A tleap script that builds the chain and sets N, CA, C and O, in Angstrom:
source leaprc.protein.ff14SB
mol = sequence {
  NMET ASP THR VAL THR VAL SER PRO LYS TYR
  GLN VAL VAL ILE PRO LYS HIE VAL ARG GLU
  SER MET ARG ILE ARG PRO GLY GLN ARG VAL
  ARG VAL PHE ALA TYR GLY ASP ARG ILE GLU
  MET VAL PRO ILE ARG LYS MET ARG ASP MET
  ARG GLY PHE LEU LYS GLY ILE ASN THR THR
  VAL VAL ARG GLU LYS ARG CYS CALA
}
set mol.1.N position { -68.842 -102.626 99.473 }
set mol.1.CA position { -67.619 -103.302 100.263 }
set mol.1.C position { -68.220 -104.874 100.471 }
set mol.1.O position { -69.359 -105.167 100.836 }
set mol.2.N position { -66.942 -105.940 100.075 }
set mol.2.CA position { -67.784 -107.117 100.031 }
set mol.2.C position { -66.973 -107.541 101.740 }
set mol.2.O position { -66.141 -107.034 102.493 }
set mol.3.N position { -67.868 -108.800 101.688 }
set mol.3.CA position { -67.609 -109.486 103.121 }
set mol.3.C position { -67.124 -111.239 103.259 }
set mol.3.O position { -67.905 -112.190 103.237 }
set mol.4.N position { -66.023 -111.283 103.362 }
set mol.4.CA position { -65.535 -112.878 103.402 }
set mol.4.C position { -65.541 -113.068 104.520 }
set mol.4.O position { -65.703 -112.326 105.488 }
set mol.5.N position { -65.194 -115.022 104.313 }
set mol.5.CA position { -65.600 -115.706 106.071 }
set mol.5.C position { -64.093 -116.410 105.681 }
set mol.5.O position { -63.503 -116.499 104.604 }
set mol.6.N position { -63.830 -116.756 106.718 }
set mol.6.CA position { -62.667 -117.647 107.121 }
set mol.6.C position { -63.074 -119.012 106.634 }
set mol.6.O position { -64.211 -118.968 106.165 }
set mol.7.N position { -62.740 -119.749 106.604 }
set mol.7.CA position { -62.978 -121.034 106.649 }
set mol.7.C position { -62.248 -121.934 107.572 }
set mol.7.O position { -61.172 -121.485 107.965 }
set mol.8.N position { -62.644 -123.276 108.070 }
set mol.8.CA position { -61.368 -124.145 109.026 }
set mol.8.C position { -60.084 -123.806 108.571 }
set mol.8.O position { -59.080 -123.306 109.078 }
set mol.9.N position { -60.259 -124.029 107.981 }
set mol.9.CA position { -58.370 -123.788 107.551 }
set mol.9.C position { -57.932 -122.684 107.404 }
set mol.9.O position { -56.717 -122.716 107.208 }
set mol.10.N position { -58.604 -121.113 107.406 }
set mol.10.CA position { -57.993 -119.968 107.458 }
set mol.10.C position { -57.779 -119.572 106.219 }
set mol.10.O position { -56.830 -118.909 105.802 }
set mol.11.N position { -58.948 -120.116 105.469 }
set mol.11.CA position { -58.720 -120.131 103.809 }
set mol.11.C position { -59.964 -119.006 103.178 }
set mol.11.O position { -61.065 -119.479 103.458 }
set mol.12.N position { -60.100 -117.669 102.416 }
set mol.12.CA position { -60.660 -116.420 102.134 }
set mol.12.C position { -60.364 -116.667 100.387 }
set mol.12.O position { -59.338 -116.615 99.710 }
set mol.13.N position { -61.497 -116.894 100.136 }
set mol.13.CA position { -61.863 -116.275 98.831 }
set mol.13.C position { -61.853 -114.642 98.384 }
set mol.13.O position { -62.560 -113.832 98.985 }
set mol.14.N position { -61.159 -114.335 97.500 }
set mol.14.CA position { -61.393 -113.154 97.145 }
set mol.14.C position { -62.285 -113.043 95.819 }
set mol.14.O position { -62.306 -113.766 94.823 }
set mol.15.N position { -63.213 -111.580 96.229 }
set mol.15.CA position { -64.471 -111.753 95.159 }
set mol.15.C position { -63.953 -111.223 94.033 }
set mol.15.O position { -63.406 -110.121 93.989 }
set mol.16.N position { -64.104 -111.976 93.094 }
set mol.16.CA position { -64.408 -111.725 91.564 }
set mol.16.C position { -64.085 -110.434 91.155 }
set mol.16.O position { -62.895 -110.118 91.164 }
set mol.17.N position { -64.852 -109.699 90.829 }
set mol.17.CA position { -64.430 -108.361 91.035 }
set mol.17.C position { -63.470 -107.495 91.638 }
set mol.17.O position { -63.078 -106.403 91.227 }
set mol.18.N position { -63.144 -108.117 92.662 }
set mol.18.CA position { -61.785 -107.624 93.139 }
set mol.18.C position { -60.484 -108.212 92.575 }
set mol.18.O position { -59.665 -107.524 91.965 }
set mol.19.N position { -60.318 -109.736 92.851 }
set mol.19.CA position { -59.348 -110.643 91.431 }
set mol.19.C position { -59.460 -109.844 89.787 }
set mol.19.O position { -58.524 -109.771 88.992 }
set mol.20.N position { -60.366 -109.494 89.648 }
set mol.20.CA position { -60.306 -108.862 88.144 }
set mol.20.C position { -59.568 -107.874 87.971 }
set mol.20.O position { -58.677 -107.688 87.142 }
set mol.21.N position { -60.111 -106.989 89.094 }
set mol.21.CA position { -60.020 -105.375 88.493 }
set mol.21.C position { -57.990 -105.387 88.822 }
set mol.21.O position { -57.234 -104.672 88.163 }
set mol.22.N position { -57.488 -106.374 89.973 }
set mol.22.CA position { -56.340 -106.393 90.477 }
set mol.22.C position { -55.377 -107.324 89.432 }
set mol.22.O position { -54.153 -107.200 89.480 }
set mol.23.N position { -55.942 -108.148 88.604 }
set mol.23.CA position { -55.331 -109.028 88.145 }
set mol.23.C position { -54.974 -110.398 88.327 }
set mol.23.O position { -54.303 -111.093 87.564 }
set mol.24.N position { -55.664 -110.818 89.776 }
set mol.24.CA position { -54.954 -111.550 90.257 }
set mol.24.C position { -55.543 -113.299 89.366 }
set mol.24.O position { -56.657 -113.390 88.850 }
set mol.25.N position { -54.579 -114.411 89.378 }
set mol.25.CA position { -55.098 -115.473 88.478 }
set mol.25.C position { -54.628 -116.610 89.200 }
set mol.25.O position { -53.538 -116.482 89.757 }
set mol.26.N position { -55.284 -117.793 89.311 }
set mol.26.CA position { -54.938 -119.168 90.428 }
set mol.26.C position { -53.363 -119.112 90.016 }
set mol.26.O position { -52.986 -118.641 88.943 }
set mol.27.N position { -52.245 -119.801 91.281 }
set mol.27.CA position { -51.301 -119.841 91.555 }
set mol.27.C position { -50.759 -118.367 91.760 }
set mol.27.O position { -49.613 -118.325 92.206 }
set mol.28.N position { -51.361 -117.176 91.519 }
set mol.28.CA position { -50.162 -115.897 92.308 }
set mol.28.C position { -49.848 -116.046 92.907 }
set mol.28.O position { -50.486 -116.913 93.503 }
set mol.29.N position { -48.987 -115.730 93.426 }
set mol.29.CA position { -48.570 -115.474 95.014 }
set mol.29.C position { -48.649 -114.098 95.124 }
set mol.29.O position { -48.382 -113.447 94.114 }
set mol.30.N position { -49.028 -113.391 96.366 }
set mol.30.CA position { -49.607 -112.222 97.138 }
set mol.30.C position { -48.471 -112.384 98.633 }
set mol.30.O position { -48.118 -113.340 99.323 }
set mol.31.N position { -48.183 -110.939 98.640 }
set mol.31.CA position { -47.640 -110.520 99.868 }
set mol.31.C position { -48.887 -110.393 101.012 }
set mol.31.O position { -50.064 -110.379 100.651 }
set mol.32.N position { -48.611 -110.331 101.984 }
set mol.32.CA position { -50.020 -110.422 103.387 }
set mol.32.C position { -49.252 -109.656 104.585 }
set mol.32.O position { -48.325 -110.091 105.268 }
set mol.33.N position { -50.010 -108.153 104.667 }
set mol.33.CA position { -49.462 -107.389 105.669 }
set mol.33.C position { -50.334 -107.756 107.123 }
set mol.33.O position { -50.854 -108.841 106.863 }
set mol.34.N position { -50.663 -107.439 108.266 }
set mol.34.CA position { -51.295 -106.967 109.472 }
set mol.34.C position { -50.802 -105.160 109.576 }
set mol.34.O position { -49.687 -104.993 110.071 }
set mol.35.N position { -51.404 -104.140 109.235 }
set mol.35.CA position { -51.039 -103.169 109.125 }
set mol.35.C position { -51.835 -102.457 110.188 }
set mol.35.O position { -52.471 -101.502 109.740 }
set mol.36.N position { -51.983 -102.704 111.656 }
set mol.36.CA position { -53.170 -101.760 111.943 }
set mol.36.C position { -53.768 -102.822 112.625 }
set mol.36.O position { -53.084 -103.662 113.210 }
set mol.37.N position { -55.129 -102.859 112.594 }
set mol.37.CA position { -55.832 -103.351 112.921 }
set mol.37.C position { -56.807 -103.984 111.703 }
set mol.37.O position { -58.010 -104.236 111.775 }
set mol.38.N position { -55.738 -104.186 110.364 }
set mol.38.CA position { -56.585 -104.829 109.050 }
set mol.38.C position { -55.339 -105.552 109.039 }
set mol.38.O position { -54.385 -105.585 109.816 }
set mol.39.N position { -55.741 -106.412 107.393 }
set mol.39.CA position { -55.219 -107.196 106.794 }
set mol.39.C position { -54.931 -106.440 105.551 }
set mol.39.O position { -55.878 -105.805 105.087 }
set mol.40.N position { -53.587 -106.385 104.814 }
set mol.40.CA position { -53.664 -106.162 103.499 }
set mol.40.C position { -52.555 -106.828 102.590 }
set mol.40.O position { -51.357 -106.927 102.855 }
set mol.41.N position { -53.064 -107.163 101.723 }
set mol.41.CA position { -53.353 -108.414 100.264 }
set mol.41.C position { -52.411 -107.854 99.283 }
set mol.41.O position { -53.079 -107.363 98.373 }
set mol.42.N position { -51.265 -107.726 99.090 }
set mol.42.CA position { -50.517 -107.084 97.672 }
set mol.42.C position { -50.212 -108.022 96.849 }
set mol.42.O position { -49.459 -108.884 97.302 }
set mol.43.N position { -50.662 -108.166 95.453 }
set mol.43.CA position { -50.004 -108.971 94.379 }
set mol.43.C position { -48.756 -108.935 94.258 }
set mol.43.O position { -48.353 -107.779 94.135 }
set mol.44.N position { -47.603 -110.056 94.231 }
set mol.44.CA position { -46.340 -109.817 93.929 }
set mol.44.C position { -46.248 -109.930 92.114 }
set mol.44.O position { -46.806 -110.793 91.437 }
set mol.45.N position { -45.508 -108.964 91.678 }
set mol.45.CA position { -45.356 -108.704 90.387 }
set mol.45.C position { -43.877 -108.729 89.737 }
set mol.45.O position { -42.806 -108.269 90.134 }
set mol.46.N position { -44.278 -109.514 88.476 }
set mol.46.CA position { -42.874 -109.588 88.013 }
set mol.46.C position { -42.656 -108.022 87.656 }
set mol.46.O position { -43.450 -107.082 87.616 }
set mol.47.N position { -41.266 -108.115 87.411 }
set mol.47.CA position { -40.500 -106.757 87.365 }
set mol.47.C position { -41.124 -105.774 85.579 }
set mol.47.O position { -41.713 -104.729 85.304 }
set mol.48.N position { -40.494 -106.978 84.805 }
set mol.48.CA position { -41.518 -106.682 83.250 }
set mol.48.C position { -42.570 -106.339 83.318 }
set mol.48.O position { -42.825 -105.465 82.490 }
set mol.49.N position { -43.706 -106.731 84.205 }
set mol.49.CA position { -45.039 -106.252 84.566 }
set mol.49.C position { -45.206 -105.368 84.881 }
set mol.49.O position { -46.369 -104.978 84.781 }
set mol.50.N position { -43.817 -104.100 85.688 }
set mol.50.CA position { -43.726 -103.334 86.095 }
set mol.50.C position { -43.578 -102.459 85.203 }
set mol.50.O position { -43.170 -101.414 85.710 }
set mol.51.N position { -43.715 -102.391 84.128 }
set mol.51.CA position { -42.729 -101.350 83.179 }
set mol.51.C position { -44.467 -100.665 82.666 }
set mol.51.O position { -45.492 -101.155 82.192 }
set mol.52.N position { -43.917 -99.025 83.181 }
set mol.52.CA position { -44.803 -98.176 82.575 }
set mol.52.C position { -45.846 -98.181 83.271 }
set mol.52.O position { -46.721 -97.442 82.820 }
set mol.53.N position { -46.138 -98.798 84.324 }
set mol.53.CA position { -46.903 -98.835 85.692 }
set mol.53.C position { -47.377 -96.810 85.966 }
set mol.53.O position { -48.404 -96.187 85.699 }
set mol.54.N position { -46.111 -96.401 86.563 }
set mol.54.CA position { -46.160 -94.911 86.484 }
set mol.54.C position { -46.602 -94.034 85.729 }
set mol.54.O position { -47.198 -93.021 86.095 }
set mol.55.N position { -46.364 -94.331 84.685 }
set mol.55.CA position { -47.353 -93.591 83.127 }
set mol.55.C position { -48.563 -92.554 83.565 }
set mol.55.O position { -49.688 -92.934 83.891 }
set mol.56.N position { -48.250 -91.549 83.528 }
set mol.56.CA position { -49.172 -90.125 83.275 }
set mol.56.C position { -49.138 -89.797 84.889 }
set mol.56.O position { -50.184 -89.328 85.338 }
set mol.57.N position { -48.099 -89.983 85.766 }
set mol.57.CA position { -48.191 -89.708 87.453 }
set mol.57.C position { -48.138 -88.157 87.326 }
set mol.57.O position { -47.775 -87.359 86.462 }
set mol.58.N position { -48.672 -88.091 88.598 }
set mol.58.CA position { -48.335 -86.139 88.900 }
set mol.58.C position { -47.019 -85.659 89.084 }
set mol.58.O position { -47.031 -85.292 90.259 }
set mol.59.N position { -45.601 -85.384 88.513 }
set mol.59.CA position { -44.725 -85.012 88.910 }
set mol.59.C position { -44.147 -83.931 89.110 }
set mol.59.O position { -42.980 -83.598 88.905 }
set mol.60.N position { -45.641 -82.987 89.826 }
set mol.60.CA position { -45.300 -81.848 90.282 }
set mol.60.C position { -45.948 -81.636 91.455 }
set mol.60.O position { -46.920 -80.947 91.766 }
set mol.61.N position { -45.159 -82.421 92.095 }
set mol.61.CA position { -45.976 -82.790 93.854 }
set mol.61.C position { -44.492 -82.250 94.388 }
set mol.61.O position { -43.297 -82.472 94.193 }
set mol.62.N position { -45.390 -81.359 95.223 }
set mol.62.CA position { -43.657 -80.349 96.401 }
set mol.62.C position { -43.133 -81.154 96.964 }
set mol.62.O position { -43.829 -82.080 97.378 }
set mol.63.N position { -41.873 -81.165 97.195 }
set mol.63.CA position { -41.287 -82.453 97.769 }
set mol.63.C position { -40.376 -81.344 98.992 }
set mol.63.O position { -40.380 -80.130 99.192 }
set mol.64.N position { -39.756 -82.362 99.528 }
set mol.64.CA position { -38.963 -81.883 100.584 }
set mol.64.C position { -37.346 -81.276 100.421 }
set mol.64.O position { -36.609 -82.100 99.879 }
set mol.65.N position { -36.807 -80.235 100.725 }
set mol.65.CA position { -35.764 -79.469 100.725 }
set mol.65.C position { -34.300 -80.681 100.638 }
set mol.65.O position { -33.999 -81.529 101.479 }
set mol.66.N position { -33.765 -80.437 99.623 }
set mol.66.CA position { -32.638 -81.308 100.037 }
set mol.66.C position { -31.375 -81.149 101.182 }
set mol.66.O position { -30.675 -80.144 101.061 }
set mol.67.N position { -31.172 -81.764 101.892 }
set mol.67.CA position { -29.811 -80.981 103.023 }
set mol.67.C position { -28.882 -81.431 102.242 }
set mol.67.O position { -29.121 -82.179 101.295 }
set mol.68.N position { -27.535 -80.952 102.614 }
set mol.68.CA position { -26.800 -80.385 101.644 }
set mol.68.C position { -25.371 -81.302 102.292 }
set mol.68.O position { -24.268 -81.184 101.758 }
savepdb mol mol.pdb
quit
């Protein structure tokens, strides 16, 4: 787990291994959420880049019964 410091301008640097694993590039936009007592950053991706991202997902999950 990495620790980052908030600058006087409220900026943080995302650690290199996190940027690389999430494929975050300079100028890319991210959504920022306050979730409970933490901050979450989610990279915004173009829809065409999302193609196939669920490939190999387990589809045997038990689902709720449908209401008629």
